[in-house]
FIKOLZA-1660 file (N, C-alpha, C; in steps of 0.1 Angstrom, whole numbers, plus 5000, padded with zeros to 4 digits):
% residues 191
   i   px   py   pz ch aa at
   1 5060 5593 3701  A  M  N
   1 5053 5606 3697  A  M CA
   1 5051 5614 3710  A  M  C
   2 5047 5608 3721  A  G  N
   2 5045 5615 3733  A  G CA
   2 5057 5622 3738  A  G  C
   3 5069 5615 3737  A  Q  N
   3 5082 5621 3741  A  Q CA
   3 5085 5633 3733  A  Q  C
   4 5082 5633 3720  A  L  N
   4 5085 5644 3711  A  L CA
   4 5077 5657 3715  A  L  C
   5 5065 5655 3720  A  I  N
   5 5057 5667 3724  A  I CA
   5 5058 5670 3739  A  I  C
   6 5066 5662 3746  A  G  N
   6 5068 5665 3760  A  G CA
   6 5057 5661 3770  A  G  C
   7 5051 5650 3768  A  V  N
   7 5041 5645 3777  A  V CA
   7 5045 5632 3783  A  V  C
   8 5040 5629 3795  A  T  N
   8 5044 5617 3802  A  T CA
   8 5034 5605 3800  A  T  C
   9 5021 5609 3796  A  Q  N
   9 5011 5598 3793  A  Q CA
   9 5003 5602 3781  A  Q  C
  10 4998 5592 3774  A  I  N
  10 4989 5595 3763  A  I CA
  10 4977 5586 3764  A  I  C
  11 4966 5589 3758  A  I  N
  11 4954 5581 3758  A  I CA
  11 4952 5576 3743  A  I  C
  12 4950 5563 3742  A  G  N
  12 4947 5557 3729  A  G CA
  12 4934 5549 3731  A  G  C
  13 4929 5545 3719  A  G  N
  13 4917 5536 3720  A  G CA
  13 4909 5535 3708  A  G  C
  14 4897 5530 3709  A  S  N
  14 4889 5528 3697  A  S CA
  14 4874 5529 3701  A  S  C
  15 4866 5533 3691  A  I  N
  15 4851 5533 3693  A  I CA
  15 4845 5525 3682  A  I  C
  16 4836 5516 3686  A  S  N
  16 4829 5509 3676  A  S CA
  16 4814 5509 3678  A  S  C
  17 4806 5506 3668  A  K  N
  17 4791 5507 3670  A  K CA
  17 4785 5494 3664  A  K  C
  18 4776 5488 3671  A  V  N
  18 4768 5477 3666  A  V CA
  18 4753 5481 3670  A  V  C
  19 4745 5482 3660  A  G  N
  19 4731 5486 3662  A  G CA
  19 4731 5500 3668  A  G  C
  20 4725 5502 3680  A  N  N
  20 4725 5515 3686  A  N CA
  20 4734 5515 3698  A  N  C
  21 4743 5505 3699  A  T  N
  21 4752 5505 3711  A  T CA
  21 4767 5508 3706  A  T  C
  22 4772 5518 3713  A  F  N
  22 4786 5522 3711  A  F CA
  22 4795 5516 3721  A  F  C
  23 4807 5511 3717  A  S  N
  23 4816 5505 3726  A  S CA
  23 4829 5513 3725  A  S  C
  24 4834 5518 3737  A  V  N
  24 4847 5525 3737  A  V CA
  24 4857 5517 3745  A  V  C
  25 4869 5515 3739  A  H  N
  25 4880 5509 3746  A  H CA
  25 4891 5520 3747  A  H  C
  26 4895 5524 3759  A  A  N
  26 4905 5534 3760  A  A CA
  26 4915 5530 3770  A  A  C
  27 4927 5535 3768  A  R  N
  27 4938 5531 3777  A  R CA
  27 4948 5543 3779  A  R  C
  28 4953 5544 3791  A  V  N
  28 4964 5554 3794  A  V CA
  28 4977 5547 3793  A  V  C
  29 4986 5553 3785  A  I  N
  29 4999 5546 3783  A  I CA
  29 5010 5556 3788  A  I  C
  30 5020 5550 3796  A  N  N
  30 5031 5557 3801  A  N CA
  30 5041 5559 3789  A  N  C
  31 5044 5571 3785  A  V  N
  31 5052 5574 3773  A  V CA
  31 5066 5568 3775  A  V  C
  32 5073 5569 3787  A  E  N
  32 5086 5564 3788  A  E CA
  32 5087 5549 3788  A  E  C
  33 5078 5542 3794  A  T  N
  33 5080 5527 3795  A  T CA
  33 5071 5520 3785  A  T  C
  34 5061 5526 3780  A  G  N
  34 5051 5519 3771  A  G CA
  34 5041 5511 3779  A  G  C
  35 5042 5512 3792  A  E  N
  35 5033 5504 3800  A  E CA
  35 5018 5510 3800  A  E  C
  36 5009 5501 3800  A  I  N
  36 4995 5506 3801  A  I CA
  36 4992 5508 3815  A  I  C
  37 4989 5521 3819  A  V  N
  37 4987 5525 3832  A  V CA
  37 4973 5521 3837  A  V  C
  38 4963 5523 3828  A  N  N
  38 4949 5519 3831  A  N CA
  38 4942 5517 3817  A  N  C
  39 4932 5509 3817  A  S  N
  39 4923 5508 3806  A  S CA
  39 4909 5505 3810  A  S  C
  40 4900 5509 3801  A  V  N
  40 4885 5507 3804  A  V CA
  40 4878 5503 3792  A  V  C
  41 4867 5496 3794  A  N  N
  41 4858 5493 3783  A  N CA
  41 4844 5500 3788  A  N  C
  42 4838 5507 3779  A  Y  N
  42 4826 5514 3782  A  Y CA
  42 4816 5512 3771  A  Y  C
  43 4803 5508 3774  A  D  N
  43 4793 5506 3764  A  D CA
  43 4782 5516 3767  A  D  C
  44 4776 5521 3757  A  L  N
  44 4764 5530 3758  A  L CA
  44 4755 5528 3747  A  L  C
  45 4742 5525 3750  A  T  N
  45 4732 5524 3740  A  T CA
  45 4724 5537 3739  A  T  C
  46 4724 5543 3728  A  G  N
  46 4718 5556 3726  A  G CA
  46 4722 5563 3713  A  G  C
  47 4723 5576 3714  A  V  N
  47 4727 5584 3702  A  V CA
  47 4741 5589 3704  A  V  C
  48 4747 5593 3693  A  I  N
  48 4761 5597 3692  A  I CA
  48 4763 5610 3701  A  I  C
  49 4753 5619 3702  A  D  N
  49 4754 5631 3710  A  D CA
  49 4756 5627 3725  A  D  C
  50 4749 5617 3729  A  E  N
  50 4750 5612 3743  A  E CA
  50 4764 5606 3746  A  E  C
  51 4769 5598 3736  A  L  N
  51 4783 5593 3737  A  L CA
  51 4793 5604 3738  A  L  C
  52 4792 5614 3729  A  L  N
  52 4802 5624 3729  A  L CA
  52 4802 5633 3741  A  L  C
  53 4790 5636 3747  A  I  N
  53 4789 5645 3758  A  I CA
  53 4791 5638 3771  A  I  C
  54 4782 5628 3774  A  S  N
  54 4782 5621 3786  A  S CA
  54 4791 5609 3787  A  S  C
  55 4791 5601 3776  A  G  N
  55 4799 5589 3776  A  G CA
  55 4814 5591 3777  A  G  C
  56 4819 5601 3769  A  M  N
  56 4833 5603 3770  A  M CA
  56 4837 5609 3784  A  M  C
  57 4828 5616 3790  A  R  N
  57 4831 5621 3804  A  R CA
  57 4832 5609 3813  A  R  C
  58 4824 5599 3811  A  N  N
  58 4824 5587 3819  A  N CA
  58 4837 5579 3817  A  N  C
  59 4841 5578 3804  A  V  N
  59 4853 5571 3801  A  V CA
  59 4865 5578 3808  A  V  C
  60 4865 5591 3808  A  S  N
  60 4876 5599 3814  A  S CA
  60 4876 5597 3829  A  S  C
  61 4865 5597 3835  A  R  N
  61 4864 5595 3850  A  R CA
  61 4869 5581 3853  A  R  C
  62 4865 5571 3845  A  L  N
  62 4870 5557 3848  A  L CA
  62 4885 5556 3846  A  L  C
  63 4890 5563 3836  A  L  N
  63 4905 5562 3833  A  L CA
  63 4913 5568 3845  A  L  C
  64 4908 5579 3850  A  F  N
  64 4916 5587 3859  A  F CA
  64 4912 5585 3874  A  F  C
  65 4899 5582 3876  A  A  N
  65 4895 5579 3890  A  A CA
  65 4896 5565 3893  A  A  C
  66 4895 5556 3883  A  G  N
  66 4897 5542 3885  A  G CA
  66 4886 5535 3892  A  G  C
  67 4875 5542 3894  A  S  N
  67 4864 5536 3901  A  S CA
  67 4851 5535 3893  A  S  C
  68 4846 5524 3890  A  E  N
  68 4834 5523 3882  A  E CA
  68 4822 5530 3888  A  E  C
  69 4822 5531 3901  A  G  N
  69 4811 5537 3908  A  G CA
  69 4809 5552 3904  A  G  C
  70 4820 5558 3899  A  D  N
  70 4820 5572 3895  A  D CA
  70 4810 5575 3884  A  D  C
  71 4808 5564 3875  A  Y  N
  71 4800 5567 3863  A  Y CA
  71 4786 5561 3863  A  Y  C
  72 4783 5551 3871  A  L  N
  72 4771 5544 3869  A  L CA
  72 4759 5553 3870  A  L  C
  73 4758 5563 3879  A  E  N
  73 4746 5571 3880  A  E CA
  73 4748 5584 3872  A  E  C
  74 4759 5587 3867  A  L  N
  74 4761 5600 3859  A  L CA
  74 4752 5600 3848  A  L  C
  75 4743 5610 3847  A  G  N
  75 4735 5612 3836  A  G CA
  75 4722 5604 3836  A  G  C
  76 4721 5594 3845  A  K  N
  76 4710 5585 3845  A  K CA
  76 4699 5591 3854  A  K  C
  77 4687 5592 3849  A  D  N
  77 4676 5598 3857  A  D CA
  77 4665 5588 3859  A  D  C
  78 4659 5589 3871  A  Y  N
  78 4647 5580 3874  A  Y CA
  78 4637 5590 3879  A  Y  C
  79 4624 5587 3875  A  E  N
  79 4613 5595 3880  A  E CA
  79 4604 5584 3887  A  E  C
  80 4598 5588 3899  A  Y  N
  80 4590 5579 3906  A  Y CA
  80 4576 5584 3909  A  Y  C
  81 4566 5575 3910  A  Y  N
  81 4553 5578 3915  A  Y CA
  81 4554 5581 3930  A  Y  C
  82 4543 5588 3935  A  E  N
  82 4543 5590 3950  A  E CA
  82 4544 5578 3958  A  E  C
  83 4540 5566 3952  A  S  N
  83 4540 5553 3959  A  S CA
  83 4555 5548 3960  A  S  C
  84 4564 5554 3952  A  G  N
  84 4578 5549 3952  A  G CA
  84 4581 5541 3940  A  G  C
  85 4570 5537 3933  A  Q  N
  85 4572 5529 3921  A  Q CA
  85 4579 5537 3910  A  Q  C
  86 4587 5530 3902  A  L  N
  86 4594 5537 3891  A  L CA
  86 4584 5541 3880  A  L  C
  87 4585 5554 3877  A  K  N
  87 4576 5560 3867  A  K CA
  87 4583 5562 3853  A  K  C
  88 4596 5565 3853  A  A  N
  88 4603 5567 3841  A  A CA
  88 4618 5566 3843  A  A  C
  89 4625 5562 3832  A  E  N
  89 4640 5561 3833  A  E CA
  89 4646 5565 3820  A  E  C
  90 4657 5571 3820  A  G  N
  90 4664 5575 3808  A  G CA
  90 4677 5582 3812  A  G  C
  91 4683 5589 3802  A  R  N
  91 4695 5596 3805  A  R CA
  91 4693 5611 3803  A  R  C
  92 4702 5618 3810  A  S  N
  92 4701 5633 3809  A  S CA
  92 4715 5638 3810  A  S  C
  93 4717 5650 3805  A  I  N
  93 4729 5657 3806  A  I CA
  93 4726 5670 3813  A  I  C
  94 4731 5672 3825  A  T  N
  94 4728 5683 3834  A  T CA
  94 4713 5686 3835  A  T  C
  95 4706 5675 3837  A  G  N
  95 4691 5676 3839  A  G CA
  95 4683 5677 3826  A  G  C
  96 4689 5677 3814  A  V  N
  96 4682 5678 3802  A  V CA
  96 4680 5664 3796  A  V  C
  97 4668 5660 3793  A  K  N
  97 4666 5646 3788  A  K CA
  97 4672 5645 3774  A  K  C
  98 4678 5633 3772  A  L  N
  98 4684 5630 3760  A  L CA
  98 4683 5615 3757  A  L  C
  99 4681 5612 3744  A  G  N
  99 4680 5598 3741  A  G CA
  99 4667 5591 3745  A  G  C
 100 4668 5578 3746  A  R  N
 100 4656 5569 3748  A  R CA
 100 4652 5570 3763  A  R  C
 101 4639 5572 3764  A  W  N
 101 4632 5572 3778  A  W CA
 101 4621 5562 3778  A  W  C
 102 4619 5555 3789  A  I  N
 102 4609 5545 3790  A  I CA
 102 4600 5550 3802  A  I  C
 103 4587 5551 3800  A  Y  N
 103 4577 5555 3810  A  Y CA
 103 4569 5542 3814  A  Y  C
 104 4566 5541 3826  A  Y  N
 104 4559 5529 3831  A  Y CA
 104 4546 5533 3838  A  Y  C
 105 4536 5523 3837  A  Y  N
 105 4524 5524 3845  A  Y CA
 105 4529 5522 3860  A  Y  C
 106 4520 5525 3869  A  E  N
 106 4524 5523 3883  A  E CA
 106 4526 5509 3887  A  E  C
 107 4520 5499 3880  A  D  N
 107 4522 5485 3883  A  D CA
 107 4535 5479 3876  A  D  C
 108 4542 5488 3869  A  G  N
 108 4555 5484 3864  A  G CA
 108 4555 5480 3849  A  G  C
 109 4543 5479 3843  A  R  N
 109 4543 5477 3828  A  R CA
 109 4546 5489 3820  A  R  C
 110 4552 5487 3809  A  I  N
 110 4557 5498 3800  A  I CA
 110 4544 5506 3795  A  I  C
 111 4545 5519 3797  A  Q  N
 111 4534 5528 3792  A  Q CA
 111 4537 5534 3778  A  Q  C
 112 4550 5540 3777  A  M  N
 112 4554 5545 3764  A  M CA
 112 4569 5546 3764  A  M  C
 113 4574 5546 3751  A  V  N
 113 4588 5546 3749  A  V CA
 113 4591 5556 3737  A  V  C
 114 4601 5565 3739  A  G  N
 114 4604 5574 3729  A  G CA
 114 4618 5581 3731  A  G  C
 115 4621 5590 3723  A  N  N
 115 4634 5597 3724  A  N CA
 115 4632 5612 3727  A  N  C
 116 4643 5618 3733  A  F  N
 116 4644 5632 3736  A  F CA
 116 4656 5637 3729  A  F  C
 117 4656 5650 3725  A  K  N
 117 4668 5657 3721  A  K CA
 117 4667 5671 3727  A  K  C
 118 4677 5675 3734  A  D  N
 118 4677 5688 3741  A  D CA
 118 4665 5690 3750  A  D  C
 119 4660 5679 3756  A  G  N
 119 4649 5680 3766  A  G CA
 119 4635 5680 3759  A  G  C
 120 4635 5678 3746  A  K  N
 120 4622 5679 3739  A  K CA
 120 4620 5665 3732  A  K  C
 121 4607 5661 3732  A  E  N
 121 4603 5648 3726  A  E CA
 121 4605 5649 3711  A  E  C
 122 4611 5639 3705  A  I  N
 122 4614 5639 3691  A  I CA
 122 4610 5625 3685  A  I  C
 123 4608 5625 3672  A  G  N
 123 4606 5612 3666  A  G CA
 123 4593 5605 3670  A  G  C
 124 4593 5592 3667  A  K  N
 124 4581 5584 3670  A  K CA
 124 4581 5579 3685  A  K  C
 125 4570 5580 3691  A  W  N
 125 4568 5575 3705  A  W CA
 125 4557 5564 3704  A  W  C
 126 4560 5552 3710  A  T  N
 126 4551 5541 3710  A  T CA
 126 4544 5541 3724  A  T  C
 127 4531 5541 3724  A  C  N
 127 4523 5541 3736  A  C CA
 127 4516 5528 3738  A  C  C
 128 4516 5522 3749  A  Y  N
 128 4510 5509 3752  A  Y CA
 128 4498 5510 3761  A  Y  C
 129 4488 5501 3759  A  D  N
 129 4477 5501 3768  A  D CA
 129 4481 5493 3780  A  D  C
 130 4472 5492 3790  A  E  N
 130 4475 5484 3802  A  E CA
 130 4476 5469 3800  A  E  C
 131 4473 5464 3788  A  N  N
 131 4475 5450 3785  A  N CA
 131 4488 5447 3778  A  N  C
 132 4496 5458 3775  A  G  N
 132 4508 5456 3768  A  G CA
 132 4507 5457 3753  A  G  C
 133 4495 5460 3748  A  E  N
 133 4493 5461 3734  A  E CA
 133 4496 5476 3730  A  E  C
 134 4501 5477 3717  A  I  N
 134 4503 5491 3712  A  I CA
 134 4490 5498 3711  A  I  C
 135 4489 5509 3718  A  R  N
 135 4477 5518 3718  A  R CA
 135 4478 5527 3706  A  R  C
 136 4489 5534 3705  A  T  N
 136 4491 5543 3694  A  T CA
 136 4506 5546 3692  A  T  C
 137 4510 5550 3680  A  I  N
 137 4523 5554 3677  A  I CA
 137 4522 5569 3673  A  I  C
 138 4529 5577 3680  A  A  N
 138 4528 5592 3677  A  A CA
 138 4541 5597 3673  A  A  C
 139 4541 5606 3663  A  E  N
 139 4553 5612 3658  A  E CA
 139 4552 5627 3662  A  E  C
 140 4563 5632 3668  A  I  N
 140 4563 5646 3672  A  I CA
 140 4572 5654 3662  A  I  C
 141 4567 5663 3655  A  I  N
 141 4575 5671 3646  A  I CA
 141 4575 5686 3651  A  I  C
 142 4587 5690 3656  A  P  N
 142 4587 5703 3662  A  P CA
 142 4586 5714 3652  A  P  C
 143 4579 5725 3656  A  D  N
 143 4578 5737 3648  A  D CA
 143 4591 5745 3650  A  D  C
 144 4599 5747 3639  A  K  N
 144 4612 5753 3641  A  K CA
 144 4612 5768 3640  A  K  C
 145 4600 5774 3638  A  S  N
 145 4600 5789 3638  A  S CA
 145 4603 5794 3652  A  S  C
 146 4606 5807 3653  A  F  N
 146 4610 5813 3665  A  F CA
 146 4599 5811 3676  A  F  C
 147 4586 5814 3672  A  F  N
 147 4576 5812 3682  A  F CA
 147 4573 5797 3685  A  F  C
 148 4575 5789 3675  A  G  N
 148 4573 5775 3677  A  G CA
 148 4583 5769 3687  A  G  C
 149 4596 5774 3686  A  R  N
 149 4606 5770 3696  A  R CA
 149 4603 5776 3710  A  R  C
 150 4599 5789 3710  A  L  N
 150 4596 5796 3722  A  L CA
 150 4585 5789 3730  A  L  C
 151 4574 5785 3723  A  F  N
 151 4563 5779 3730  A  F CA
 151 4562 5764 3729  A  F  C
 152 4573 5758 3724  A  R  N
 152 4574 5743 3722  A  R CA
 152 4562 5738 3715  A  R  C
 153 4560 5744 3703  A  Q  N
 153 4549 5740 3695  A  Q CA
 153 4554 5728 3686  A  Q  C
 154 4545 5719 3683  A  A  N
 154 4548 5708 3674  A  A CA
 154 4535 5702 3668  A  A  C
 155 4537 5695 3657  A  E  N
 155 4526 5688 3651  A  E CA
 155 4528 5673 3656  A  E  C
 156 4517 5667 3661  A  V  N
 156 4517 5654 3666  A  V CA
 156 4509 5645 3656  A  V  C
 157 4515 5635 3650  A  I  N
 157 4508 5626 3641  A  I CA
 157 4507 5612 3647  A  I  C
 158 4495 5607 3648  A  E  N
 158 4493 5594 3654  A  E CA
 158 4491 5584 3642  A  E  C
 159 4496 5572 3644  A  Y  N
 159 4495 5562 3633  A  Y CA
 159 4488 5549 3638  A  Y  C
 160 4481 5543 3628  A  Y  N
 160 4476 5530 3631  A  Y CA
 160 4488 5520 3631  A  Y  C
 161 4486 5508 3637  A  Q  N
 161 4497 5499 3636  A  Q CA
 161 4501 5495 3622  A  Q  C
 162 4492 5496 3613  A  S  N
 162 4495 5493 3599  A  S CA
 162 4503 5504 3592  A  S  C
 163 4504 5515 3598  A  G  N
 163 4512 5526 3593  A  G CA
 163 4505 5538 3587  A  G  C
 164 4492 5537 3585  A  E  N
 164 4484 5548 3580  A  E CA
 164 4482 5558 3591  A  E  C
 165 4480 5571 3587  A  I  N
 165 4478 5582 3597  A  I CA
 165 4465 5580 3603  A  I  C
 166 4465 5581 3617  A  K  N
 166 4452 5579 3625  A  K CA
 166 4447 5593 3629  A  K  C
 167 4456 5602 3632  A  A  N
 167 4451 5616 3636  A  A CA
 167 4463 5626 3635  A  A  C
 168 4459 5638 3633  A  K  N
 168 4469 5649 3633  A  K CA
 168 4464 5660 3643  A  K  C
 169 4473 5666 3651  A  A  N
 169 4469 5676 3660  A  A CA
 169 4482 5685 3662  A  A  C
 170 4480 5696 3668  A  E  N
 170 4491 5705 3673  A  E CA
 170 4492 5704 3688  A  E  C
 171 4504 5706 3692  A  S  N
 171 4507 5706 3707  A  S CA
 171 4515 5718 3710  A  S  C
 172 4512 5723 3722  A  V  N
 172 4519 5734 3728  A  V CA
 172 4524 5730 3742  A  V  C
 173 4537 5731 3744  A  R  N
 173 4543 5726 3757  A  R CA
 173 4540 5712 3760  A  R  C
 174 4539 5703 3750  A  G  N
 174 4536 5689 3752  A  G CA
 174 4522 5685 3754  A  G  C
 175 4512 5695 3753  A  L  N
 175 4498 5692 3754  A  L CA
 175 4491 5694 3741  A  L  C
 176 4482 5685 3737  A  V  N
 176 4475 5687 3724  A  V CA
 176 4466 5700 3726  A  V  C
 177 4466 5708 3716  A  H  N
 177 4460 5721 3717  A  H CA
 177 4454 5724 3703  A  H  C
 178 4441 5729 3703  A  G  N
 178 4435 5733 3691  A  G CA
 178 4429 5722 3683  A  G  C
 179 4429 5723 3670  A  R  N
 179 4422 5713 3661  A  R CA
 179 4429 5700 3661  A  R  C
 180 4421 5689 3661  A  R  N
 180 4426 5675 3660  A  R CA
 180 4418 5669 3649  A  R  C
 181 4424 5663 3639  A  T  N
 181 4417 5657 3628  A  T CA
 181 4420 5642 3629  A  T  C
 182 4409 5634 3629  A  V  N
 182 4410 5619 3630  A  V CA
 182 4406 5613 3616  A  V  C
 183 4414 5603 3612  A  Y  N
 183 4412 5597 3599  A  Y CA
 183 4409 5582 3601  A  Y  C
 184 4401 5577 3591  A  L  N
 184 4399 5563 3590  A  L CA
 184 4411 5556 3584  A  L  C
 185 4412 5543 3585  A  V  N
 185 4424 5536 3579  A  V CA
 185 4425 5539 3564  A  V  C
 186 4413 5541 3558  A  S  N
 186 4413 5544 3543  A  S CA
 186 4419 5558 3540  A  S  C
 187 4420 5566 3550  A  G  N
 187 4426 5580 3548  A  G CA
 187 4415 5590 3547  A  G  C
 188 4402 5586 3548  A  E  N
 188 4391 5596 3548  A  E CA
 188 4390 5602 3562  A  E  C
 189 4386 5615 3562  A  V  N
 189 4385 5622 3575  A  V CA
 189 4372 5617 3582  A  V  C
 190 4375 5612 3595  A  L  N
 190 4364 5607 3603  A  L CA
 190 4357 5619 3610  A  L  C
 191 4365 5628 3617  A  H  N
 191 4360 5640 3623  A  H CA
 191 4372 5649 3626  A  H  C
% end
C-alpha cells in the first residue's frame, strides 16, 4: 500500500486499554523491504485526552528520535515545597494540568488526589489527614455559564465516607466563597 501512494516508510501499530492504562505498540516499516526500522511500546495511565495529545507525541519522538530520554519528562510536572520536598506531581500539556494529580504533605504522605481537565479541578477529590485517613471526599462541579467559566466558579460537594452529602458550598477561583451548608449523615441541615 505504501508503494502505491509513493512513501518510503509507514507506521503501524495498536492501542489497547486495561483499567485506566493505555498501551501503544507502534512500528516504522520500510515499504520496499518490509523491514521494521524501529518499534516502541509506550504505556500511559490517565485519560484518553492525555494519550491523544501528549502520549502520541511521545510515541512519535521515540519512533524517530530513538531515545527514551526524549519522553520521560515530557508533560510531567513536579511542584516542590521551599524545603525541596515534593509537593505535587502529575501531567500537563504546555503547562496546563491534565489527568490525575497527587499532592503531598511536606513529610511525604499523600494529602489529596484528584483529576484536572484543561487546568481545572474536576470530579471527586479525596483528601487525607496527616494520619493517612480519608478526611473528606469533595466533588467539584464547574459552573458552565459564561461568568462561571470566566471566574472559575464551581459548586463543591463534600461527602461522608459512607456516601451521604456532608456539605455544599460555592467556590471562586478554587477558594470556597459565600454560603456553605453542612449536613448531618441523616441529611438534616446542621448549619
